[in-house]
C-alpha positions in Angstrom: 6.5 -32.2 -21.9 5.7 -28.7 -23.2 7.5 -29.6 -26.6 5.2 -31.9 -27.7 1.9 -30.0 -27.2 1.7 -28.3 -30.5 -1.2 -26.2 -29.8 -2.2 -23.0 -32.0 -1.8 -21.4 -28.7 1.9 -22.0 -28.1 5.2 -20.7 -29.9 6.5 -24.0 -30.3 10.0 -21.9 -31.5 10.7 -22.0 -27.7 10.6 -25.7 -28.0 13.1 -26.0 -30.9 16.8 -26.3 -30.5 18.6 -23.1 -31.4 21.7 -23.4 -33.5 24.1 -21.2 -34.2 24.9 -20.7 -37.5 28.0 -18.2 -39.3 26.0 -15.2 -40.9 27.2 -15.7 -44.5 25.7 -19.2 -44.8 22.4 -17.7 -44.1 22.8 -15.4 -46.8 23.5 -12.4 -44.9 25.9 -10.2 -47.0 28.3 -9.7 -44.1 31.7 -11.5 -45.6 34.8 -8.9 -46.1 33.7 -8.1 -50.1 30.1 -7.6 -49.3 29.2 -11.1 -50.8 27.7 -13.8 -49.2 27.5 -17.9 -49.5 24.3 -19.1 -48.5 23.5 -22.8 -47.9 20.4 -23.3 -48.9 19.7 -26.4 -46.8 19.8 -24.2 -43.5 17.1 -21.9 -44.3 14.9 -24.1 -46.5 14.9 -27.2 -44.1 16.9 -27.0 -41.0 14.9 -23.7 -40.3 11.7 -25.5 -40.2 13.1 -27.7 -37.3 15.3 -25.5 -35.3 15.7 -21.9 -34.3 18.9 -20.1 -36.5 20.8 -17.5 -34.4 23.3 -15.8 -36.8 26.8 -14.8 -35.6 29.4 -13.2 -37.4 32.8 -12.2 -35.8 33.7 -9.5 -37.8 30.7 -8.1 -37.9 30.7 -8.0 -33.7 34.0 -6.4 -33.8 33.0 -3.6 -36.1 35.0 -4.4 -39.0 31.9 -3.7 -41.4 31.0 -4.3 -44.9 33.6 -4.0 -47.3 36.3 -4.2 -45.1 40.4 -5.3 -45.9 40.5 -9.4 -46.2 42.2 -10.7 -42.7 44.5 -13.8 -42.4 45.3 -15.7 -39.4 49.2 -15.0 -38.8 51.3 -17.7 -36.7 53.6 -15.7 -34.1 55.3 -18.2 -32.2 52.5 -20.5 -30.7 50.3 -17.4 -30.8 47.8 -16.5 -33.8 47.4 -12.9 -35.0 45.0 -11.7 -36.9 46.5 -9.2 -39.6 45.3 -7.5 -43.0 46.0 -9.7 -46.2 46.9 -6.4 -48.2 48.0 -4.5 -45.5 49.9 -6.3 -42.6 49.9 -3.6 -40.5 46.7 -3.9 -39.9 46.3 -5.8 -36.8 42.2 -6.4 -35.8 43.4 -9.0 -32.9 42.1 -7.2 -30.0 38.8 -6.0 -31.6 38.1 -9.4 -32.8 38.8 -11.3 -29.6 36.7 -8.8 -27.8 34.0 -9.7 -30.1 34.5 -13.3 -29.5 34.4 -13.1 -25.8 30.9 -11.2 -25.8 29.4 -13.8 -28.3 30.6 -16.9 -26.3 27.5 -16.1 -24.1 25.2 -16.6 -27.0 26.6 -20.6 -27.0 25.2 -20.9 -23.4 21.6 -21.8 -24.7 22.5 -23.3 -28.3 22.2 -26.9 -29.0 24.2 -26.7 -32.0 27.1 -24.7 -34.1 27.7 -24.1 -38.0 30.3 -22.2 -38.9 32.1 -21.1 -42.6 35.0 -23.2 -43.7 38.3 -21.4 -44.3 37.6 -18.2 -42.3 39.9 -16.9 -40.0 37.7 -16.8 -37.3 35.3 -19.5 -37.8 36.9 -22.5 -39.9 37.1 -25.7 -37.7 40.5 -26.9 -39.4 41.2 -25.2 -42.7 41.8 -21.6 -42.2 45.0 -21.2 -44.1 47.8 -19.9 -41.4 50.6 -17.3 -42.5 54.0 -16.8 -41.3 55.4 -12.8 -40.7 57.0 -13.2 -43.9 53.3 -13.8 -46.1 54.3 -17.8 -46.4 51.7 -20.3 -45.8 52.4 -22.7 -42.8 49.8 -24.9 -42.7 45.5 -25.0 -41.7 43.9 -24.8 -38.6 41.0 -23.5 -36.6 39.9 -19.9 -37.1 39.7 -17.8 -33.8 35.9 -18.2 -32.9 36.1 -21.8 -33.7 39.1 -22.2 -31.2 37.2 -20.5 -28.7 33.9 -22.2 -29.2 35.4 -25.9 -28.8 36.4 -24.7 -25.0 32.6 -24.3 -24.2 29.9 -25.3 -23.4 31.3 -29.1 -23.4 29.6 -31.8 -26.1 28.0 -28.9 -28.1 27.7 -30.1 -31.9 30.0 -28.3 -34.0 29.9 -28.6 -37.6 31.2 -26.4 -41.0 28.8 -26.4 -44.5 31.3 -29.0 -45.7 30.3 -31.6 -42.9 26.6 -31.0 -44.0 27.5 -31.4 -48.0 26.4 -35.0 -47.4 22.9 -36.5 -46.4 24.5 -38.2 -43.4 26.1 -35.4 -42.5 23.1 -33.6 -42.2 20.7 -36.1 -40.4 24.3 -36.7 -38.1 24.5 -33.6 -37.3 20.5 -32.9 -36.4 20.8 -36.4 -34.2 23.7 -34.9 -32.2 21.5 -31.3 -32.0 18.4 -32.8 -30.6 20.5 -35.4 -28.2 22.4 -32.3 -26.8 19.3 -30.4 -26.3 17.6 -33.5 -24.8 20.6 -33.8 -22.4 20.5 -30.2 -21.6 16.5 -29.9 -20.7 17.5 -33.1 -18.4 19.7 -31.3 -16.4 17.4 -28.2 -16.4 14.6 -30.7 -15.0 15.7 -31.5 -11.8 13.5 -32.7 -9.1 11.6 -30.0 -7.3 12.0 -27.5 -9.6 8.4 -27.6 -10.8 8.9 -29.5 -14.0 7.4 -32.7 -11.8 
């Protein structure tokens, strides 16, 4: 029960849940145009209760800032990430490799907050296009798709889901419940935890 003990010599950061967050939502200038879209509740409130771990698939893929904007293009049942202005720009393989590497950061995560409408991070509203450039609908981004596969039950939301007080409280409850379940699995009899 070390997390209950808030003694001065203990680093309580290790006891707080870990929430992986799209870097742009934390105010980091990682968007394609060098901008950010800070969601102040994350840094002003959530950071007091959770460790925030920033993540940006495009930066992890080495795409840099500024960079040409990209979009999701449907090719049959597959998705491909191509340039908006320069369709011959194909960053799909680099982005997928970065996503595979970033999935390791989720192994200790208790929650995940992603950027809506992003071709990598959107949960459900990333615009999708045909090869001719016509918008065909909306769906999850590549990183969000990968995150939904593992680990099972990880609370995932975007900033739109945190727009209301009920959304914020509900997400926090899910995060703390998930953390308790995860710690319960780790604290098996005979492991020295009592």
